[in-house]
N, C-alpha and C positions, 0 to 999 in steps of 0.2 A: 504494500500500500504506500509506504513512504518513499518508494523508489520511482513512483510514477513520473515525477518531475525530472528524473535523470535523463540526460541526453544520450542516445545510443549512437555510437560511431559505427559507420558502415564501411565495408571494403570499397576500394576504388572500382569504377566500372570495369567489367571484364574479369575481375578477380573472383573466382568461385571458391576460394579457400574459406577457412573458418571465419566466422564473423569476428571482427575486432571489437570486442565488448569491454574493453578496459575502462571506458568512462563509466559504465554502469557498475562495474566492479569497484572502482574507486569511490563512487557514491555510497555503495553498500558498506565499505570499510569505514567511511566517515560516520555512518549511522552506528556501526559497531563501537566506534570511539565515543560517540555521544552517550550511548546507552550503558556502556561499560559492564554489561553482563558477562562478558568473556572473562573478567577478572575473578569470577567465582568458580572457575573450572581450570583444570590442568591443560585441557586441549580445546581448541575451537575448530569446528569442522564446517566447511562450505561445500554443499552438494548441489550439483546442477539438477534441475527438475526432470531431466530425461535419464537420470541415473538411478538404478535400483540399489538401495543402500540398506545394509544390515549393521546397525550400530554396535551390537554385541560382538560381531566379528572384528570390527575395527578396534574395539576396546581390547580384545585379546591380542591384537597385533602391535599395540602401542606400548612403549616402555613406561614405567612409572616415572614421573618427573620429580627428581629429588630437589630439595631446597625450596625456599620461598623468597619473594622479593628479588633483590639483587643477586642472591645465590642461585636462583633457578636458571637452568640453561635455556637459551633461545634456540628452538628446534623447529624445522620444517620437514615434513615427510616427503621423501621421494616415493611416490605411491604406485608407480607402474609395477607390474608383476616382476620385472627384472631388477627392481630396486634402484634403477639408474636415472629415472626421469620423474618429473612432476607433471601430472596432467590436470587440467583445470576442472575436470568433472568432479573431483574429490580433492579438496585442499585441506590440509591438516597442519595446524600451527599450535605450538605450545603457548601458554599464557605470556611468557617472556618474549616470544617472537611477535605476538600481536602487539605487545607494548612497544616494541621497536618500530613496528610498522605504523601504528596509529598515534603513538606518542612522540613528543619531542621532535616533531618535524620530519619523521621518517619518510612518510609518503611525499611530503613536500620536497625533501632532498632527492628522493628517487625520481620524482617527476621532473626535476631540474636536470638530472643526469641521464635518464633513460628517454628514448624516443617512444614514449608510451602510446602516442596517437596511432602508431602502426603496429603495436604489439598486441597479441592476444593476452588475456589475463594471466594465463599460466606462465608465459614467457616473462611477463612483467613481474609477477610474484617471485619467480625463481631468481631473476636478475636483481630485484630489489632486496630480497633476503640475503643474497650474496654480498651486495654492497653494504648492507647493514650488519654484516658479520654474523648472520644466523647460520648455525650448523645444520646441514642436511643429514637426515637419517633415512636409511632404506627400510621401508615397511612392506613393499610389494603387495598391498592389499586391494589393488584395483585391476579388474579385467576390463580393459578399454581398447577399442579398436585404434584409437590414437596412439596407443603404446605398442601396437603391433600384436595385441593379444586377441585370441578368439573369444568372442563374447557369447556366442550361441553354440551349444546350450550353456545355460548359466549353472554349471555344475562343478566349477573349480574350487569352490569354498571361499572365494574372494569376499571381501567386505562390501564391494561395490562392483556393479556391472554397467558399462556405458558403451554405446547409446542404446536406449530403449525408447524410441521416439513415438511409438504408437501405443495406445492403451492396450491393444492385444499383445504386443511384444513385451510391454512392461509386466502385465499380469502373467504371461507365460514364463518370463524370467523369474519372477517371484516364486511361482509354483515349482519350477525346476530347482531353484536354489534351496527352497525349504525342504525338498525331497532329499537333499544331501545332508550329511552330518554338519552341525554348526561349526 
């Protein structure tokens, strides 16, 4: 509801690649900063609407974050099944990483350094986290075609499957995944 006023940036004519949605993403993170609910949890998770997500599976894949305040590590998950990439369909940041992103000018600094107008949100987040000194950890909890993973059938035990762009595909994926062990 609060993102309705956000401007959506579109790809240049002739570019059929993924939508460059970084402007909407930045508006959402500004809202996260204003509400500060992230500060009540160890991890903040952003999930695309066409992603089938199983929170309990993600919880099992994430390490416990030791320390509080300045002692807590700033971590961002490399979520692709191979553990080497971050895909925008499931973004996972520790509380300290969100603090760096939304506090003390983190996004402002990244926006000044990165050419965010032509970047997808996942490329922006990965580059910004690196610039802000946030450590990446491999969790491999995502089956995503953008990571080169087979998404169908949804039977790998992943915490999330992307894309499931039609209601039929979404429901089929949920049923396939639930038939597997958690």
